Jmol script that loads the backbone (N, CA, C; Angstrom):
load data "model"
ATOM      1  N   MET A   1     254.308 -50.165 -96.772  1.00  0.00           N
ATOM      2  CA  MET A   1     253.169 -50.901 -97.220  1.00  0.00           C
ATOM      3  C   MET A   1     253.991 -52.039 -97.937  1.00  0.00           C
ATOM      4  N   PHE A   2     253.236 -52.951 -97.882  1.00  0.00           N
ATOM      5  CA  PHE A   2     253.924 -54.146 -98.339  1.00  0.00           C
ATOM      6  C   PHE A   2     252.705 -55.183 -99.456  1.00  0.00           C
ATOM      7  N   ARG A   3     252.739 -55.275-100.392  1.00  0.00           N
ATOM      8  CA  ARG A   3     251.778 -56.065-101.105  1.00  0.00           C
ATOM      9  C   ARG A   3     252.429 -57.559-101.413  1.00  0.00           C
ATOM     10  N   PHE A   4     251.703 -58.375-101.077  1.00  0.00           N
ATOM     11  CA  PHE A   4     251.810 -59.921-101.132  1.00  0.00           C
ATOM     12  C   PHE A   4     251.021 -60.414-101.927  1.00  0.00           C
ATOM     13  N   TYR A   5     251.367 -61.411-102.868  1.00  0.00           N
ATOM     14  CA  TYR A   5     250.911 -61.971-104.072  1.00  0.00           C
ATOM     15  C   TYR A   5     250.981 -63.507-103.373  1.00  0.00           C
ATOM     16  N   PHE A   6     249.756 -64.184-103.266  1.00  0.00           N
ATOM     17  CA  PHE A   6     249.797 -65.626-103.107  1.00  0.00           C
ATOM     18  C   PHE A   6     248.888 -66.414-104.035  1.00  0.00           C
ATOM     19  N   LYS A   7     249.074 -67.877-104.081  1.00  0.00           N
ATOM     20  CA  LYS A   7     248.203 -68.915-104.747  1.00  0.00           C
ATOM     21  C   LYS A   7     247.631 -69.955-103.934  1.00  0.00           C
ATOM     22  N   CYS A   8     246.136 -69.935-104.005  1.00  0.00           N
ATOM     23  CA  CYS A   8     245.815 -70.982-103.053  1.00  0.00           C
ATOM     24  C   CYS A   8     246.209 -72.366-103.616  1.00  0.00           C
ATOM     25  N   THR A   9     246.514 -73.210-102.151  1.00  0.00           N
ATOM     26  CA  THR A   9     246.945 -74.238-102.776  1.00  0.00           C
ATOM     27  C   THR A   9     246.004 -75.338-102.697  1.00  0.00           C
ATOM     28  N   ASN A  10     244.493 -75.030-102.897  1.00  0.00           N
ATOM     29  CA  ASN A  10     243.768 -75.694-103.427  1.00  0.00           C
ATOM     30  C   ASN A  10     243.523 -75.585-104.776  1.00  0.00           C
ATOM     31  N   CYS A  11     243.175 -74.371-105.279  1.00  0.00           N
ATOM     32  CA  CYS A  11     242.515 -73.931-106.643  1.00  0.00           C
ATOM     33  C   CYS A  11     243.747 -73.473-107.264  1.00  0.00           C
ATOM     34  N   SER A  12     244.670 -72.924-107.162  1.00  0.00           N
ATOM     35  CA  SER A  12     245.671 -72.167-107.456  1.00  0.00           C
ATOM     36  C   SER A  12     245.528 -70.788-108.162  1.00  0.00           C
ATOM     37  N   ALA A  13     244.347 -70.433-107.466  1.00  0.00           N
ATOM     38  CA  ALA A  13     243.794 -68.843-107.827  1.00  0.00           C
ATOM     39  C   ALA A  13     244.491 -68.091-106.761  1.00  0.00           C
ATOM     40  N   GLU A  14     244.989 -66.688-107.651  1.00  0.00           N
ATOM     41  CA  GLU A  14     245.870 -65.873-107.210  1.00  0.00           C
ATOM     42  C   GLU A  14     245.156 -64.753-106.060  1.00  0.00           C
ATOM     43  N   PHE A  15     245.580 -64.387-105.167  1.00  0.00           N
ATOM     44  CA  PHE A  15     245.009 -63.396-103.920  1.00  0.00           C
ATOM     45  C   PHE A  15     246.070 -62.225-103.898  1.00  0.00           C
ATOM     46  N   THR A  16     245.862 -60.866-103.684  1.00  0.00           N
ATOM     47  CA  THR A  16     246.768 -60.109-103.289  1.00  0.00           C
ATOM     48  C   THR A  16     246.314 -59.587-101.727  1.00  0.00           C
ATOM     49  N   ILE A  17     247.006 -59.160-101.137  1.00  0.00           N
ATOM     50  CA  ILE A  17     246.989 -58.939 -99.566  1.00  0.00           C
ATOM     51  C   ILE A  17     247.991 -57.719 -99.643  1.00  0.00           C
ATOM     52  N   GLU A  18     247.476 -56.582 -99.063  1.00  0.00           N
ATOM     53  CA  GLU A  18     248.524 -55.314 -98.752  1.00  0.00           C
ATOM     54  C   GLU A  18     248.308 -54.722 -97.666  1.00  0.00           C
ATOM     55  N   THR A  19     249.710 -54.860 -96.561  1.00  0.00           N
ATOM     56  CA  THR A  19     249.902 -54.904 -95.414  1.00  0.00           C
ATOM     57  C   THR A  19     249.545 -53.111 -94.762  1.00  0.00           C
ATOM     58  N   ASP A  20     248.985 -52.915 -93.734  1.00  0.00           N
ATOM     59  CA  ASP A  20     249.129 -51.573 -93.095  1.00  0.00           C
ATOM     60  C   ASP A  20     249.828 -51.841 -91.676  1.00  0.00           C
ATOM     61  N   PRO A  21     250.999 -51.420 -91.735  1.00  0.00           N
ATOM     62  CA  PRO A  21     251.632 -51.843 -90.384  1.00  0.00           C
ATOM     63  C   PRO A  21     251.484 -50.763 -89.529  1.00  0.00           C
ATOM     64  N   GLN A  22     250.962 -49.364 -89.938  1.00  0.00           N
ATOM     65  CA  GLN A  22     250.778 -48.213 -88.708  1.00  0.00           C
ATOM     66  C   GLN A  22     249.581 -48.787 -88.064  1.00  0.00           C
ATOM     67  N   ASN A  23     248.467 -49.378 -88.587  1.00  0.00           N
ATOM     68  CA  ASN A  23     247.575 -50.118 -88.060  1.00  0.00           C
ATOM     69  C   ASN A  23     247.596 -51.706 -87.450  1.00  0.00           C
ATOM     70  N   SER A  24     248.568 -52.054 -87.756  1.00  0.00           N
ATOM     71  CA  SER A  24     248.752 -53.533 -87.614  1.00  0.00           C
ATOM     72  C   SER A  24     247.526 -54.163 -88.108  1.00  0.00           C
ATOM     73  N   ASP A  25     247.365 -53.988 -89.310  1.00  0.00           N
ATOM     74  CA  ASP A  25     246.383 -54.608 -90.100  1.00  0.00           C
ATOM     75  C   ASP A  25     246.797 -54.980 -91.665  1.00  0.00           C
ATOM     76  N   TYR A  26     246.067 -55.637 -92.327  1.00  0.00           N
ATOM     77  CA  TYR A  26     245.943 -55.888 -93.707  1.00  0.00           C
ATOM     78  C   TYR A  26     244.582 -55.820 -94.362  1.00  0.00           C
ATOM     79  N   VAL A  27     244.637 -55.652 -95.781  1.00  0.00           N
ATOM     80  CA  VAL A  27     243.460 -55.425 -96.887  1.00  0.00           C
ATOM     81  C   VAL A  27     243.582 -56.341 -97.722  1.00  0.00           C
ATOM     82  N   VAL A  28     242.623 -57.003 -97.631  1.00  0.00           N
ATOM     83  CA  VAL A  28     242.725 -58.129 -99.030  1.00  0.00           C
ATOM     84  C   VAL A  28     242.264 -57.373-100.149  1.00  0.00           C
ATOM     85  N   GLU A  29     243.225 -57.120-101.146  1.00  0.00           N
ATOM     86  CA  GLU A  29     242.776 -56.555-102.534  1.00  0.00           C
ATOM     87  C   GLU A  29     242.070 -57.072-103.616  1.00  0.00           C
ATOM     88  N   SER A  30     242.237 -58.267-103.814  1.00  0.00           N
ATOM     89  CA  SER A  30     241.686 -59.235-104.884  1.00  0.00           C
ATOM     90  C   SER A  30     241.884 -60.610-104.376  1.00  0.00           C
ATOM     91  N   GLY A  31     240.965 -61.285-105.149  1.00  0.00           N
ATOM     92  CA  GLY A  31     241.072 -62.789-104.983  1.00  0.00           C
ATOM     93  C   GLY A  31     240.282 -63.114-104.016  1.00  0.00           C
ATOM     94  N   ALA A  32     240.355 -62.611-102.833  1.00  0.00           N
ATOM     95  CA  ALA A  32     239.798 -63.479-101.450  1.00  0.00           C
ATOM     96  C   ALA A  32     238.622 -62.516-100.702  1.00  0.00           C
ATOM     97  N   THR A  33     238.328 -63.059 -99.617  1.00  0.00           N
ATOM     98  CA  THR A  33     237.501 -62.191 -98.642  1.00  0.00           C
ATOM     99  C   THR A  33     238.224 -62.281 -97.471  1.00  0.00           C
ATOM    100  N   ARG A  34     237.913 -61.454 -96.529  1.00  0.00           N
ATOM    101  CA  ARG A  34     238.270 -61.594 -95.102  1.00  0.00           C
ATOM    102  C   ARG A  34     237.239 -62.162 -94.328  1.00  0.00           C
ATOM    103  N   ASN A  35     237.824 -62.820 -93.415  1.00  0.00           N
ATOM    104  CA  ASN A  35     237.085 -63.828 -92.542  1.00  0.00           C
ATOM    105  C   ASN A  35     236.281 -62.419 -91.794  1.00  0.00           C
ATOM    106  N   PHE A  36     235.145 -62.821 -91.247  1.00  0.00           N
ATOM    107  CA  PHE A  36     234.480 -61.948 -89.924  1.00  0.00           C
ATOM    108  C   PHE A  36     235.271 -61.672 -88.800  1.00  0.00           C
ATOM    109  N   GLU A  37     235.814 -61.003 -88.416  1.00  0.00           N
ATOM    110  CA  GLU A  37     236.770 -60.766 -86.773  1.00  0.00           C
ATOM    111  C   GLU A  37     235.413 -59.780 -86.039  1.00  0.00           C
ATOM    112  N   PRO A  38     234.987 -60.764 -84.782  1.00  0.00           N
ATOM    113  CA  PRO A  38     234.068 -59.872 -84.058  1.00  0.00           C
ATOM    114  C   PRO A  38     234.911 -58.789 -83.093  1.00  0.00           C
ATOM    115  N   TRP A  39     236.089 -59.081 -82.615  1.00  0.00           N
ATOM    116  CA  TRP A  39     236.440 -58.084 -81.997  1.00  0.00           C
ATOM    117  C   TRP A  39     236.881 -56.707 -82.990  1.00  0.00           C
ATOM    118  N   ARG A  40     236.869 -56.798 -84.072  1.00  0.00           N
ATOM    119  CA  ARG A  40     237.065 -55.510 -84.871  1.00  0.00           C
ATOM    120  C   ARG A  40     235.565 -54.406 -84.419  1.00  0.00           C
ATOM    121  N   ALA A  41     234.615 -55.395 -85.120  1.00  0.00           N
ATOM    122  CA  ALA A  41     233.345 -54.494 -84.761  1.00  0.00           C
ATOM    123  C   ALA A  41     233.130 -53.978 -83.535  1.00  0.00           C
ATOM    124  N   GLU A  42     233.428 -55.096 -82.015  1.00  0.00           N
ATOM    125  CA  GLU A  42     233.488 -53.958 -80.661  1.00  0.00           C
ATOM    126  C   GLU A  42     234.492 -53.234 -80.779  1.00  0.00           C
ATOM    127  N   ASP A  43     235.725 -53.304 -81.435  1.00  0.00           N
ATOM    128  CA  ASP A  43     236.665 -52.205 -81.163  1.00  0.00           C
ATOM    129  C   ASP A  43     235.940 -50.917 -81.631  1.00  0.00           C
ATOM    130  N   ALA A  44     235.715 -51.111 -82.947  1.00  0.00           N
ATOM    131  CA  ALA A  44     235.028 -49.962 -83.685  1.00  0.00           C
ATOM    132  C   ALA A  44     233.854 -49.265 -82.573  1.00  0.00           C
ATOM    133  N   LYS A  45     233.236 -49.954 -82.441  1.00  0.00           N
ATOM    134  CA  LYS A  45     232.084 -49.535 -81.457  1.00  0.00           C
ATOM    135  C   LYS A  45     232.259 -48.983 -80.399  1.00  0.00           C
ATOM    136  N   ALA A  46     233.309 -49.312 -79.531  1.00  0.00           N
ATOM    137  CA  ALA A  46     233.595 -48.709 -78.415  1.00  0.00           C
ATOM    138  C   ALA A  46     234.538 -47.371 -78.869  1.00  0.00           C
ATOM    139  N   GLU A  47     235.054 -47.451 -79.898  1.00  0.00           N
ATOM    140  CA  GLU A  47     235.902 -46.289 -80.595  1.00  0.00           C
ATOM    141  C   GLU A  47     235.078 -45.259 -80.605  1.00  0.00           C
ATOM    142  N   ARG A  48     233.779 -45.567 -81.301  1.00  0.00           N
ATOM    143  CA  ARG A  48     232.698 -44.295 -81.621  1.00  0.00           C
ATOM    144  C   ARG A  48     232.104 -44.032 -80.419  1.00  0.00           C
ATOM    145  N   GLN A  49     231.710 -44.959 -79.416  1.00  0.00           N
ATOM    146  CA  GLN A  49     231.286 -44.388 -78.057  1.00  0.00           C
ATOM    147  C   GLN A  49     232.068 -43.326 -77.390  1.00  0.00           C
ATOM    148  N   ARG A  50     233.489 -43.771 -77.386  1.00  0.00           N
ATOM    149  CA  ARG A  50     234.557 -42.848 -76.700  1.00  0.00           C
ATOM    150  C   ARG A  50     234.398 -41.408 -77.361  1.00  0.00           C
ATOM    151  N   ARG A  51     234.653 -41.538 -78.797  1.00  0.00           N
ATOM    152  CA  ARG A  51     234.459 -40.056 -79.613  1.00  0.00           C
ATOM    153  C   ARG A  51     232.774 -39.300 -79.646  1.00  0.00           C
ATOM    154  N   LYS A  52     232.053 -40.133 -79.238  1.00  0.00           N
ATOM    155  CA  LYS A  52     230.662 -39.695 -78.831  1.00  0.00           C
ATOM    156  C   LYS A  52     230.641 -38.789 -77.357  1.00  0.00           C
ATOM    157  N   ARG A  53     231.416 -39.834 -76.614  1.00  0.00           N
ATOM    158  CA  ARG A  53     231.376 -39.121 -74.767  1.00  0.00           C
ATOM    159  C   ARG A  53     232.480 -37.945 -75.191  1.00  0.00           C
ATOM    160  N   GLU A  54     233.243 -37.866 -75.973  1.00  0.00           N
ATOM    161  CA  GLU A  54     234.261 -36.950 -75.725  1.00  0.00           C
ATOM    162  C   GLU A  54     233.848 -35.668 -76.079  1.00  0.00           C
ATOM    163  N   PHE A  55     232.796 -35.895 -77.226  1.00  0.00           N
ATOM    164  CA  PHE A  55     232.031 -34.762 -77.998  1.00  0.00           C
ATOM    165  C   PHE A  55     231.247 -33.901 -76.999  1.00  0.00           C
ATOM    166  N   GLU A  56     230.526 -34.704 -76.415  1.00  0.00           N
ATOM    167  CA  GLU A  56     229.095 -34.314 -75.575  1.00  0.00           C
ATOM    168  C   GLU A  56     230.150 -33.507 -74.371  1.00  0.00           C
ATOM    169  N   GLU A  57     231.170 -33.924 -73.845  1.00  0.00           N
ATOM    170  CA  GLU A  57     232.038 -33.772 -72.790  1.00  0.00           C
ATOM    171  C   GLU A  57     232.608 -32.271 -72.996  1.00  0.00           C
ATOM    172  N   MET A  58     232.808 -31.822 -74.505  1.00  0.00           N
ATOM    173  CA  MET A  58     233.731 -30.865 -74.668  1.00  0.00           C
ATOM    174  C   MET A  58     233.608 -29.610 -74.303  1.00  0.00           C
ATOM    175  N   GLY A  59     232.263 -29.244 -74.209  1.00  0.00           N
ATOM    176  CA  GLY A  59     231.936 -28.408 -73.499  1.00  0.00           C
ATOM    177  C   GLY A  59     230.710 -27.983 -72.966  1.00  0.00           C
ATOM    178  N   ASP A  60     230.379 -29.156 -72.045  1.00  0.00           N
ATOM    179  CA  ASP A  60     229.363 -29.369 -70.861  1.00  0.00           C
ATOM    180  C   ASP A  60     230.082 -29.833 -69.866  1.00  0.00           C
ATOM    181  N   ALA A  61     230.303 -28.883 -68.724  1.00  0.00           N
ATOM    182  CA  ALA A  61     230.877 -29.350 -67.655  1.00  0.00           C
ATOM    183  C   ALA A  61     230.009 -30.346 -66.923  1.00  0.00           C
ATOM    184  N   LEU A  62     228.768 -30.190 -67.073  1.00  0.00           N
ATOM    185  CA  LEU A  62     227.957 -30.791 -66.220  1.00  0.00           C
ATOM    186  C   LEU A  62     227.655 -32.224 -66.788  1.00  0.00           C
ATOM    187  N   LYS A  63     227.895 -32.574 -68.188  1.00  0.00           N
ATOM    188  CA  LYS A  63     227.647 -33.604 -68.438  1.00  0.00           C
ATOM    189  C   LYS A  63     229.161 -34.421 -68.067  1.00  0.00           C
ATOM    190  N   SER A  64     230.058 -33.660 -68.388  1.00  0.00           N
ATOM    191  CA  SER A  64     231.373 -34.471 -67.879  1.00  0.00           C
ATOM    192  C   SER A  64     231.094 -34.707 -66.322  1.00  0.00           C
ATOM    193  N   LEU A  65     231.068 -34.176 -65.517  1.00  0.00           N
ATOM    194  CA  LEU A  65     230.576 -34.531 -64.133  1.00  0.00           C
ATOM    195  C   LEU A  65     229.550 -35.896 -64.261  1.00  0.00           C
ATOM    196  N   GLU A  66     228.515 -35.641 -64.854  1.00  0.00           N
ATOM    197  CA  GLU A  66     227.580 -36.762 -64.815  1.00  0.00           C
ATOM    198  C   GLU A  66     228.217 -38.230 -65.381  1.00  0.00           C
ATOM    199  N   ASN A  67     228.975 -37.904 -66.493  1.00  0.00           N
ATOM    200  CA  ASN A  67     229.846 -39.100 -66.983  1.00  0.00           C
ATOM    201  C   ASN A  67     230.860 -39.940 -65.918  1.00  0.00           C
ATOM    202  N   LYS A  68     231.372 -39.057 -65.242  1.00  0.00           N
ATOM    203  CA  LYS A  68     232.189 -39.426 -64.307  1.00  0.00           C
ATOM    204  C   LYS A  68     231.461 -40.274 -63.227  1.00  0.00           C
ATOM    205  N   THR A  69     230.476 -39.586 -62.773  1.00  0.00           N
ATOM    206  CA  THR A  69     229.762 -40.215 -61.361  1.00  0.00           C
ATOM    207  C   THR A  69     229.197 -41.654 -61.794  1.00  0.00           C
ATOM    208  N   LEU A  70     228.596 -41.754 -62.930  1.00  0.00           N
ATOM    209  CA  LEU A  70     228.155 -42.930 -63.885  1.00  0.00           C
ATOM    210  C   LEU A  70     229.230 -43.991 -63.633  1.00  0.00           C
ATOM    211  N   ASP A  71     230.263 -43.595 -64.453  1.00  0.00           N
ATOM    212  CA  ASP A  71     231.716 -44.395 -64.395  1.00  0.00           C
ATOM    213  C   ASP A  71     232.097 -44.710 -62.826  1.00  0.00           C
ATOM    214  N   PHE A  72     232.027 -44.126 -61.972  1.00  0.00           N
ATOM    215  CA  PHE A  72     232.382 -44.484 -60.725  1.00  0.00           C
ATOM    216  C   PHE A  72     231.096 -45.265 -59.952  1.00  0.00           C
ATOM    217  N   LYS A  73     230.104 -45.298 -60.257  1.00  0.00           N
ATOM    218  CA  LYS A  73     229.017 -45.963 -59.615  1.00  0.00           C
ATOM    219  C   LYS A  73     228.909 -47.422 -60.606  1.00  0.00           C
ATOM    220  N   ARG A  74     229.618 -47.517 -61.757  1.00  0.00           N
ATOM    221  CA  ARG A  74     229.458 -48.720 -62.467  1.00  0.00           C
ATOM    222  C   ARG A  74     231.053 -49.504 -61.739  1.00  0.00           C
ATOM    223  N   GLU A  75     231.547 -48.663 -61.598  1.00  0.00           N
ATOM    224  CA  GLU A  75     232.837 -49.530 -61.050  1.00  0.00           C
ATOM    225  C   GLU A  75     232.453 -49.969 -59.625  1.00  0.00           C
ATOM    226  N   MET A  76     231.816 -49.385 -59.055  1.00  0.00           N
ATOM    227  CA  MET A  76     231.784 -49.714 -57.443  1.00  0.00           C
ATOM    228  C   MET A  76     230.905 -51.044 -57.646  1.00  0.00           C
ATOM    229  N   ASP A  77     229.859 -50.813 -58.392  1.00  0.00           N
ATOM    230  CA  ASP A  77     229.109 -51.876 -58.667  1.00  0.00           C
ATOM    231  C   ASP A  77     230.155 -53.307 -59.257  1.00  0.00           C
ATOM    232  N   ASN A  78     230.883 -53.116 -59.963  1.00  0.00           N
ATOM    233  CA  ASN A  78     231.805 -53.876 -60.436  1.00  0.00           C
ATOM    234  C   ASN A  78     232.709 -54.787 -59.193  1.00  0.00           C
ATOM    235  N   LEU A  79     233.247 -53.678 -58.528  1.00  0.00           N
ATOM    236  CA  LEU A  79     233.631 -54.319 -57.144  1.00  0.00           C
ATOM    237  C   LEU A  79     232.882 -54.930 -56.239  1.00  0.00           C
ATOM    238  N   ALA A  80     231.618 -54.580 -56.020  1.00  0.00           N
ATOM    239  CA  ALA A  80     230.591 -55.383 -54.885  1.00  0.00           C
ATOM    240  C   ALA A  80     230.096 -56.954 -56.230  1.00  0.00           C
ATOM    241  N   THR A  81     230.295 -57.016 -57.219  1.00  0.00           N
ATOM    242  CA  THR A  81     229.920 -57.853 -57.724  1.00  0.00           C
ATOM    243  C   THR A  81     231.483 -59.145 -57.829  1.00  0.00           C
ATOM    244  N   LEU A  82     232.412 -58.416 -57.742  1.00  0.00           N
ATOM    245  CA  LEU A  82     233.681 -59.108 -57.541  1.00  0.00           C
ATOM    246  C   LEU A  82     233.617 -59.892 -56.327  1.00  0.00           C
ATOM    247  N   ASP A  83     233.325 -58.922 -55.288  1.00  0.00           N
ATOM    248  CA  ASP A  83     233.297 -59.297 -53.899  1.00  0.00           C
ATOM    249  C   ASP A  83     232.607 -60.624 -53.674  1.00  0.00           C
ATOM    250  N   GLU A  84     231.162 -60.445 -54.042  1.00  0.00           N
ATOM    251  CA  GLU A  84     230.458 -61.481 -53.845  1.00  0.00           C
ATOM    252  C   GLU A  84     231.099 -63.052 -54.664  1.00  0.00           C
ATOM    253  N   LEU A  85     231.391 -62.735 -55.877  1.00  0.00           N
ATOM    254  CA  LEU A  85     232.102 -64.023 -56.335  1.00  0.00           C
ATOM    255  C   LEU A  85     233.090 -64.336 -55.558  1.00  0.00           C
ATOM    256  N   LYS A  86     234.132 -63.853 -55.467  1.00  0.00           N
ATOM    257  CA  LYS A  86     235.029 -63.988 -54.565  1.00  0.00           C
ATOM    258  C   LYS A  86     234.686 -64.731 -52.879  1.00  0.00           C
ATOM    259  N   SER A  87     233.591 -64.303 -52.273  1.00  0.00           N
ATOM    260  CA  SER A  87     233.030 -65.162 -51.316  1.00  0.00           C
ATOM    261  C   SER A  87     232.557 -66.467 -51.663  1.00  0.00           C
ATOM    262  N   LEU A  88     231.673 -66.199 -52.424  1.00  0.00           N
ATOM    263  CA  LEU A  88     231.145 -67.582 -53.221  1.00  0.00           C
ATOM    264  C   LEU A  88     232.060 -68.825 -53.666  1.00  0.00           C
ATOM    265  N   LYS A  89     233.375 -68.305 -54.170  1.00  0.00           N
ATOM    266  CA  LYS A  89     234.448 -69.202 -54.510  1.00  0.00           C
ATOM    267  C   LYS A  89     235.044 -69.900 -53.071  1.00  0.00           C
ATOM    268  N   SER A  90     235.230 -68.802 -52.513  1.00  0.00           N
ATOM    269  CA  SER A  90     235.765 -69.478 -51.088  1.00  0.00           C
ATOM    270  C   SER A  90     234.963 -70.216 -50.244  1.00  0.00           C
ATOM    271  N   ARG A  91     233.645 -70.137 -50.099  1.00  0.00           N
ATOM    272  CA  ARG A  91     232.547 -70.897 -49.697  1.00  0.00           C
ATOM    273  C   ARG A  91     232.646 -72.464 -50.619  1.00  0.00           C
ATOM    274  N   GLN A  92     232.569 -72.309 -51.636  1.00  0.00           N
ATOM    275  CA  GLN A  92     232.699 -73.368 -52.417  1.00  0.00           C
ATOM    276  C   GLN A  92     233.964 -74.297 -52.190  1.00  0.00           C
ATOM    277  N   SER A  93     235.240 -73.739 -52.267  1.00  0.00           N
ATOM    278  CA  SER A  93     236.578 -74.285 -51.945  1.00  0.00           C
ATOM    279  C   SER A  93     236.668 -74.890 -50.602  1.00  0.00           C
ATOM    280  N   ALA A  94     235.580 -74.363 -49.544  1.00  0.00           N
ATOM    281  CA  ALA A  94     235.710 -74.818 -48.329  1.00  0.00           C
ATOM    282  C   ALA A  94     235.456 -76.290 -47.916  1.00  0.00           C
ATOM    283  N   VAL A  95     234.200 -76.716 -48.850  1.00  0.00           N
ATOM    284  CA  VAL A  95     233.843 -78.054 -49.334  1.00  0.00           C
ATOM    285  C   VAL A  95     235.055 -78.791 -50.030  1.00  0.00           C
ATOM    286  N   GLY A  96     235.380 -79.865 -49.605  1.00  0.00           N
ATOM    287  CA  GLY A  96     236.318 -80.601 -50.000  1.00  0.00           C
ATOM    288  C   GLY A  96     235.491 -81.772 -51.022  1.00  0.00           C
ATOM    289  N   PHE A  97     236.412 -82.600 -51.626  1.00  0.00           N
ATOM    290  CA  PHE A  97     235.738 -83.454 -52.604  1.00  0.00           C
ATOM    291  C   PHE A  97     235.448 -84.414 -51.797  1.00  0.00           C
ATOM    292  N   GLU A  98     236.229 -85.071 -51.017  1.00  0.00           N
ATOM    293  CA  GLU A  98     235.665 -86.094 -50.042  1.00  0.00           C
ATOM    294  C   GLU A  98     234.506 -86.121 -49.209  1.00  0.00           C
ATOM    295  N   ALA A  99     234.299 -84.713 -48.493  1.00  0.00           N
ATOM    296  CA  ALA A  99     233.186 -84.499 -47.991  1.00  0.00           C
ATOM    297  C   ALA A  99     231.777 -84.611 -49.236  1.00  0.00           C
ATOM    298  N   MET A 100     232.204 -83.991 -50.159  1.00  0.00           N
ATOM    299  CA  MET A 100     230.867 -84.073 -51.132  1.00  0.00           C
ATOM    300  C   MET A 100     230.617 -85.718 -51.473  1.00  0.00           C
ATOM    301  N   LEU A 101     231.347 -86.591 -51.795  1.00  0.00           N
ATOM    302  CA  LEU A 101     231.701 -88.061 -52.070  1.00  0.00           C
ATOM    303  C   LEU A 101     230.680 -88.587 -50.723  1.00  0.00           C
ATOM    304  N   GLU A 102     231.123 -88.340 -49.879  1.00  0.00           N
ATOM    305  CA  GLU A 102     230.634 -88.690 -48.366  1.00  0.00           C
ATOM    306  C   GLU A 102     229.060 -88.583 -48.444  1.00  0.00           C
ATOM    307  N   ASP A 103     228.753 -87.062 -48.536  1.00  0.00           N
ATOM    308  CA  ASP A 103     227.361 -86.900 -48.411  1.00  0.00           C
ATOM    309  C   ASP A 103     226.533 -87.358 -49.298  1.00  0.00           C
ATOM    310  N   LEU A 104     227.188 -87.714 -50.633  1.00  0.00           N
ATOM    311  CA  LEU A 104     226.214 -88.162 -51.971  1.00  0.00           C
ATOM    312  C   LEU A 104     226.057 -89.816 -51.450  1.00  0.00           C
ATOM    313  N   HIS A 105     226.962 -90.636 -50.752  1.00  0.00           N
ATOM    314  CA  HIS A 105     227.077 -91.884 -50.364  1.00  0.00           C
ATOM    315  C   HIS A 105     225.967 -91.986 -49.217  1.00  0.00           C
ATOM    316  N   CYS A 106     226.070 -90.911 -48.430  1.00  0.00           N
ATOM    317  CA  CYS A 106     224.923 -91.167 -47.161  1.00  0.00           C
ATOM    318  C   CYS A 106     223.533 -90.793 -47.524  1.00  0.00           C
ATOM    319  N   ASN A 107     223.633 -89.879 -48.656  1.00  0.00           N
ATOM    320  CA  ASN A 107     222.105 -89.720 -49.416  1.00  0.00           C
ATOM    321  C   ASN A 107     221.502 -90.587 -49.933  1.00  0.00           C
ATOM    322  N   SER A 108     222.489 -91.473 -50.525  1.00  0.00           N
ATOM    323  CA  SER A 108     221.803 -92.712 -51.596  1.00  0.00           C
ATOM    324  C   SER A 108     221.395 -93.948 -50.740  1.00  0.00           C
ATOM    325  N   CYS A 109     221.805 -93.867 -49.312  1.00  0.00           N
ATOM    326  CA  CYS A 109     221.528 -94.906 -48.371  1.00  0.00           C
ATOM    327  C   CYS A 109     220.244 -94.968 -48.047  1.00  0.00           C
TER     328      CYS A 109
END
end "model"
wireframe off; spacefill off
backbone 0.3
color backbone group
């Protein structure tokens, strides 16, 4: 761990930051506040959910099977949505720029 001392370029106030290389993070010790980083909250929430799920599945084979089934269903739904998006994109790319302009010109007459 390393501790860094900085001075603000605007007001010359000193602030201290301590690094945490193991977690690729840092802690503001004094003189400043850390900006809110939304991905940290999302990562922490996902980690809590993962731990909760592992704890539930630890002694319950039925719960484990149920979670695997739900994961498979979610994955199949995602693949179906992806297929729909791909087909929509292919239909949209089949219409050329010139054809759209021509259609607009004919409709305005």
